[in-house]
N, C-alpha and C positions, 0 to 999 in steps of 0.2 A: 825799169821793170820793177813792178811791185808784187810781193809774195805776201798772201795772207794765210795765217795758220789758225784753224778753229779747234778748240779743245772742248770736249763734251764730258762732263762729270755726272755719273749716275750715283745716286744715293739710294741705297736699300734699307728700308725701316722693317725690323721684325718684331712683331707684338706677341708676347707669351701670356696666355691666360691660365691661371691656376684655379682648379675647382676643389673646394674642400667639402667633403661629405661628413656630416655628424650623424652618428647612430645613437639613439636613446633606448636604453633597455628599461622597461617597467616591471617591477617585481610586485605581484599581488600576494598579500599575506591573508589567509583565511583562518579566523579564529573560531574554534568550535567550543561552545558553552554547554557543558552538562549539567542539568539540573536534576538533583536527587529529591525525590518526594519521599518524605518520612511517612511511615505508617501512622494512621490516626492514633491521637492520645485518647485513651478511654479511662474511665474512672469507675470504682465501685466503693460501697461504704456498707459495712455490717456493724450494727450498734444496738444497744439496749437488749431486749429480751427474746430473741433478737429480731431485728427488722433488716432487711437487706435491700439496698439500692443497687440494682444490677448495672452492668455497663450500659444496657439500652436505656434504663430509666434515668441514669445520669446524664445521658446524652439529651434526653428530653428536658431535664432541669437546665442544662447548659443552653439550650435553645430558648427556653422560657426566659432566662436572664437577659437574653439580647433584646427582648421586647421593651418598649417604653412602659412607663408606670401604669398607665391606663390599660395598655394592651395586655400587660402581664395579668392584672387582676380580672379583665374580662376573659382572658382565655383559661385562667384557672378555675374561674367559676362556671363559665358557660360551656367549656369543653373540659369537663373533669376527666382526670386520667390517674392511673395508679403509678405512683412514683417510688413505691418501696412495697415489699412483701413481707408478711410475718411467716416465721418457721418455728413452730413450737415442738421441737424434736431434740432430744439430748443424744450426745455421741459425737464422734469425730466425722468431719466431712471435709471435702475439698472446696475451699473458697475459690481457688484458681487452679486448674489443671491444664498445662500445656506440655508440649515436648521439652521446653526450656525451663518453664517457671512452674513451681509447685508451692502452694500456700495451703496449709492444713490447719483447721480450727477445731477446737473442742467445745461443744455447746453443753453447758451444765444445767441441771434441772434445777427448780420447775421452770418450764419454758425452755429457754436456752441462752442464758446469759454467757457470753464468751469467756472462757477460762484459759485458753491456751492457743497460741499461734505459733506455728513452726514454718519457716521459710526455707526452702532448698531447691534443688534442680540443677541442671547442667550450667544454668547461668551464673550459679555461685561456685562452679568448679568443684562440686561435691561437698562444699561446706554447708553447715546448718546454723541458722540463727533462731533462736527460740525465746518466746516470752510466756511465762506461766503465772497465774495468780491462784493462791490458795488461802482462803480466809482473807486477811489483810496483808498478807505477805506477797512480795513480787520477786520473781527469780528470772534473770536474763542470762543467756549463755550463748557462746560462740563455739561450736564443735564440742559441746559439753563443758566447756570451761566457763566459770562464772565471769560475767562482765558487768559493767554499769551498777556497780554495787552501792555507789554513793549517790546523793542528789544535791545539786545538779551533777551531771557527769557526761563524759563523752567517750567514744571508742572508735577505733579504727584498726583494721587488720594490717595496715602498712602495705597492702598490695593493691589497693583501690577497689577492693570487692565490697567493702561496707564502711560507711561513715554513719555514726550513730550519736545522737544528742539526746539526753534525758533532761528535760527542761520543764519549766513551769509554763502552763498554758494561760497566757495573759487574756485570751479571749474570754475565759471564764469569768474573771472579775469585771470585764467590760460588760458582759451580759448582766451580771448582777446590778451593776450601777445603772444600765439602761432600764431594767425593769423597776428600779426604785425601791427594791425589797431591802429592809434593814434586817438582814439575817446574819446569823454567826458564820455562815459559810463565806461571807465577804472576807473573813480573815484567814480562810483556808486556801489551799493551792490545788488546783487540778494539775495533775502531772501528765506530761505527754512525751512520747518517744518519736523522734523524727529520723527515718531511715532513708539513706541514699544509697541505692544498689545499682549493680550493672544493668545494661540494656534499658536505661532511662526508667527503671522502676523506683518509685518513691512511695514511702508508707508513713503514715502517722498513726500512732496507737495511743489512745487515751486510757488512763487508769482511773477507775472510780472506786472508792472505798472509804468514804467519810461518813456515811450515814447508817441507816438500819440494813442497807444492802451491802453484802460482802463485795470484795474487789471484783470487778469485771473489766472487759476490754472492749473499746470501740476500735474499729479498723478502717482507716481511709487508704485506699490504694489508687495510684495513677501509673499506668504503664503503656507501651505501645501495643497495637493490635499484632499479634503474632502471625507470621506468614503461614504457618500450618494450623492456626486456629487456637482458640482457648474455650474452656467450658468450666463448669463447677457452679457453685452458688452464685457466683457473679455473672453468670450467663455466658453466652457466645459472643455478644456484642454485635450481631449480625442484623439487628433491627426486628427480630421477631419476638423479643421479649419473653422467650420460652425458656424456663428453668425446670429441669427434671429433679426435684429436690431430693427425693429418697435415693436416686441412682448414684449420687455422689458421696454416699457413705464410704469412709475409708476402709478398705480391705486391709486387715492387719498385715498381710503379706506384702502390700504396696506402701505401707505407712513410712513416713519420713523417720519415725522413731521405730525402735525394735518392736516386733508384735507383742512380746511379754510386757514391755513397758507401756505400750499403747493400752492393753487390757487392764493392767494394774492401775494407771493413772485415770482412765475413763471411769473405772469403778470407784476410785477414790474421790474423784470429783463429784460423782453422783452422790456418794454417801455423805461426803463433807457438806455439800451445798443444798442437799434436797430440802432440809428444814431450815436454811438460814438465809435463802435469798429472797424471802418475802418481807413485807413490812411488819410492824407490830401487831397488826390484826391477823397475821398469818393467813392472808387471803390466798386463794388459788387462781390458777390461770382461768379455769372455767368460770369463777366468779367474776373475773374482770372482762371476760369476752362476752358474758351474757347481760351486760348493760351497766353493771356497777361503775365502769370507767367513766360514764358520761357525767358523774357528779364532778369530774376534774376538768371539764371543758372550759369553764371560765378562766381558772388560774392558768391553764395552759395557754389559751388564747392570749392572756395578758403578757406572758413572757415572750411568746413567739412574734407578737405583732407590735414591736417596739420602734420599727423603722419605717413601717408602710410598705416594705418589700414583700412580695407576695411568696417568695420561696420558702422562708422559715415556716409559713403557715401551712405548707404542704405536709409538715411533720406533726400536725395537730392530733391525729388520731393515734400516732405512735406515742406522743406525750401523755395522752390520757391513759393509755394502756400501761406505760411504764411507771407512772405516778401512782396508778391503782395497785400495781404489783410491788413497787419499790418504795412508796412513801413520798412525802412532799419534797424530800431532798433531791428527787429526780427532776423537779421543775427546771432548775438552773442547769442541770446536766443535759437534758434533752434540747434546751434552748441553745446551749453551747454547740452541740452536735449539728443542729439546724444551721446555725450560722457558719460553722466550719464547712458544712456541705456547700453552702453557698460560695464561700471563698475559694474553696479548692476546686469546684466544679465550674462555676459561672462567672465569677468576678472578672477574670481576664478577657473573656470574649465579650462580655457586657461592656467593658471598657472600650474596647474596639468598636463596638456598634454605637455607643451612646456619647462617648466623649467627643467634643468638637475640635479635634486636632487636624491639622493638614496631614496628607499622606506621607510627607517626608518626616514627620516627627519620629524621633528615635529613642526617647527616654521611656523606660518602663512605667506603666500606669495601670490602674484598674478602676472598676466601678464599686465604690464602697458605700453602701446605704447607711453605715453608721457615722459617716462624715458629718461634721458641723462646721459653721463659719468660724474660721480661725483655726481649725484642726490642722496639724501638720500634713502638708502634702495635698490637703482638700482644695477644691477649686482649682485644680491644675490647669484646665483649659480656659480659665477665666470666665466660664459661663455656668458650669454645673458644679454645685457643691460637692456632689457624690464622686465627681472625677478626681482620682487621688494618685499622686506620684508614689512611687515605692521602690526600695531596693538599691538606691544609689545616692551618693553625696549626702546631703543633709536629711535625706529620707531613707537612709540605709536601715534605720531601726523599724521601719514598716515593711514587713515581709511581703514580697510579691507572690501571687498564687503560683 
């Protein structure tokens, strides 16, 4: 008997599957860039007997400077425009009047050579800076205390309200050399006061008192347009070129100096200067406005047209008048003012328009019509001699506008 045993083995296989889930979180960062647009920078010039370049007229000069050489001359001759105005009236007037900024000037007779400049307003936190000339004497004060009594000299209030430098105006000698005049005034110095004030206000004040004309002042002003507006002999800067001259006579009750002092000093200026501000021929304003000034057209054109730039020639009629009233010493003075006007108003924007730099260029430069081959900083872009570096490194001695 045979017995058979069968054994069955069952194998169970279990498969485990693991699922891994990955979660990715993306964080988005939003950057908000705020661009602050500064108010327009505007300029005004009061000079000579006096002539005033208003904010609107200075803007025209700036636009003219951005044209090419040929375009500039064509525009100035084919589209004549008024770039300054005369004002033959003595007394104290507001050059600038705004809620924050007050600049008061005293025009002394005959005509109106500037004898006194007072700067005040809330932007100076109640402080006053004042420049007065009497005869050949110069007086400068901060809150009535004498400052800048030496030459050269500098002054700061220590609180950032005022930085002042009383220096030699090198442009005066440059103009003399350009004109080729061999005059004793080449050995003299024109003095200028450079002021840096709050709210981006900058001023240059020239002093003139070397010849037959007693000391007087030229005023160059640059500031930002005020949110609540500005007015005075510099105008409103709104493009209308409208100045109400007599309206801006200073009321003694609103003067930056005390009413008695204003009346006293106005009277003193008129009495002191009435017979001493003309040249040796003792000419009158009427004499010069009635045609006598035309005999000075040729020498004025000679000193103003030394570089071929049209802007100094805009001051030709002012030159004829001031030379008639003040004598031949005024030739170089008015030429200096004309070139200063160019540099302070037009040189920077002309550089941007005419220099051949790429947009990424970041060194300061300007368009300088007095440049020559080999001059320091000239030919900065490698193409235009007039394109000039300024204000940095080896060119720090060349002031930028």
